[in-house]
C-alpha positions as CSV (number, residue, x, y, z in Angstrom):
1,M,-16.2,-5.5,26.8
2,T,-13.5,-3.0,25.9
3,L,-10.3,-3.2,24.0
4,Q,-7.4,-1.8,26.0
5,V,-4.9,0.0,23.7
6,T,-2.8,1.9,26.3
7,P,-3.3,2.5,30.0
8,D,-5.2,5.8,29.0
9,I,-7.1,4.6,25.9
10,A,-9.7,1.9,25.9
11,I,-12.2,1.4,23.0
12,A,-15.7,0.2,23.8
13,E,-17.0,-2.8,21.8
14,D,-20.0,-0.8,20.5
15,E,-17.6,1.6,18.7
16,L,-16.6,-1.2,16.4
17,S,-18.7,-2.7,13.6
18,E,-17.9,-5.9,11.8
19,R,-19.1,-7.3,8.5
20,F,-18.2,-10.7,7.3
21,V,-17.6,-11.1,3.5
22,R,-16.2,-13.8,1.2
23,A,-12.5,-13.9,1.2
24,P,-10.4,-13.6,-2.0
25,G,-7.7,-16.1,-2.9
26,P,-7.2,-19.8,-2.6
27,G,-9.5,-22.0,-0.4
28,G,-11.2,-24.4,-2.8
29,Q,-14.9,-24.8,-2.6
30,N,-15.0,-23.3,0.8
31,V,-14.0,-19.8,-0.4
32,N,-17.2,-19.5,-2.6
33,K,-19.7,-20.4,0.1
34,V,-18.3,-19.3,3.5
35,E,-17.9,-15.6,4.6
36,T,-14.6,-15.7,6.5
37,A,-13.1,-12.4,5.7
38,V,-13.9,-9.5,8.0
39,Q,-14.3,-5.7,7.4
40,L,-13.7,-3.9,10.8
41,R,-15.1,-0.4,10.8
42,F,-14.1,2.2,13.4
43,D,-15.4,5.9,13.3
44,I,-12.4,7.9,14.3
45,R,-14.0,11.3,14.3
46,R,-17.0,10.3,16.5
47,S,-15.1,8.1,19.0
48,P,-15.3,9.5,22.6
49,S,-12.4,7.1,23.5
50,L,-9.7,9.0,21.6
51,P,-8.0,12.2,22.6
52,A,-7.8,14.9,19.8
53,G,-4.1,14.5,19.1
54,V,-4.4,10.7,18.8
55,R,-7.4,11.1,16.5
56,A,-5.5,13.4,14.1
57,R,-2.4,11.2,14.1
58,L,-4.6,8.1,13.5
59,E,-6.3,9.6,10.5
60,Q,-2.9,10.6,9.1
61,L,-1.4,7.1,9.7
62,A,-4.4,5.2,8.3
63,G,-4.2,7.1,5.0
64,S,-6.4,5.6,2.3
65,R,-8.1,3.2,4.8
66,V,-10.1,6.2,6.1
67,D,-13.0,7.4,4.1
68,A,-14.3,11.0,3.7
69,D,-16.5,10.6,6.8
70,G,-13.5,9.6,9.0
71,V,-14.4,5.9,9.2
72,L,-11.4,3.6,9.3
73,T,-11.9,0.3,7.5
74,I,-9.6,-2.7,8.2
75,Q,-10.0,-5.7,6.0
76,A,-8.6,-9.1,7.3
77,H,-8.7,-12.3,5.2
78,R,-5.2,-13.7,6.0
79,Y,-6.7,-16.8,7.8
80,R,-9.3,-19.4,6.9
81,T,-11.5,-18.9,9.9
82,R,-13.8,-16.0,11.0
83,E,-12.4,-16.0,14.5
84,R,-8.7,-15.7,13.5
85,N,-9.5,-13.0,10.9
86,R,-11.6,-11.1,13.4
87,A,-8.8,-11.3,16.0
88,D,-6.3,-10.2,13.3
89,A,-8.4,-7.2,12.3
90,R,-8.7,-6.1,16.0
91,E,-4.9,-6.6,16.6
92,R,-4.2,-4.4,13.5
93,L,-6.5,-1.7,14.8
94,L,-4.9,-1.8,18.3
95,A,-1.4,-1.5,16.7
96,L,-2.5,1.4,14.6
97,I,-4.0,3.3,17.5
98,A,-1.0,2.5,19.8
99,K,1.3,3.9,17.1
100,A,-0.9,7.0,16.8
101,S,-0.8,7.5,20.6
102,H,2.9,8.0,20.5
103,V,3.6,11.7,20.4
104,P,6.6,12.5,18.1
105,K,9.5,14.4,19.5
106,P,9.6,17.9,17.9
107,R,12.6,18.5,15.8
108,R,14.9,21.3,16.8
109,P,16.9,22.7,13.9
110,T,20.7,22.8,14.4
111,K,23.6,24.5,12.7
112,P,27.1,23.2,12.2
113,S,29.6,24.6,14.6
114,R,32.4,27.0,13.6
115,A,35.0,24.2,14.0
116,A,33.0,21.8,11.8
117,K,32.8,24.5,9.1
118,A,36.5,25.1,9.3
119,R,37.2,21.3,9.1
120,R,35.0,21.0,6.0
121,V,36.8,23.9,4.3
122,D,40.2,22.4,5.2
123,E,39.3,19.0,3.9
124,K,38.1,20.6,0.6
125,K,41.4,22.5,0.3
126,Q,43.4,19.3,0.9
127,R,41.4,17.4,-1.7
128,A,41.8,20.2,-4.2
129,R,45.6,20.2,-3.6
130,V,45.8,16.4,-4.1
131,K,43.9,16.7,-7.4
132,R,46.0,19.6,-8.6
133,L,49.2,17.7,-8.0
134,R,48.0,14.6,-9.9
135,G,48.4,15.7,-13.5
136,G,50.2,18.2,-15.5
137,V,53.7,16.7,-15.5
138,R,55.0,16.3,-19.1
139,G,58.3,15.0,-20.1
140,E,60.3,16.1,-23.2
141,D,60.4,13.5,-25.9
């Protein structure tokens, strides 16, 4: 089975590893005996499914969730059942990869036009004139 991220990117099931652990937080007696939280691990650097650009952007986006070996770890413990936490972790992985697959548009630096510079200077002169006319009038007492 594969996880389809985009039409071009699909991740094979064997590239993911899951580990179930005890979840933190409320849950009564159940929280101390049932391992419902999931740790989903995905090796970004060794994945044959990801193109090089997506791989680099994914590592950048994931930040501290990626260890020194390039393994992304997603922890899911929002829900009380294993199945829902497992689905949540996979959805978050897919969303992260989908975001990384988007190539950002390169920024082209621009300069203000000559007319814009002239308008700015004129507005500054007008403002200075208004301020200059405000004070300075003294009557004789």
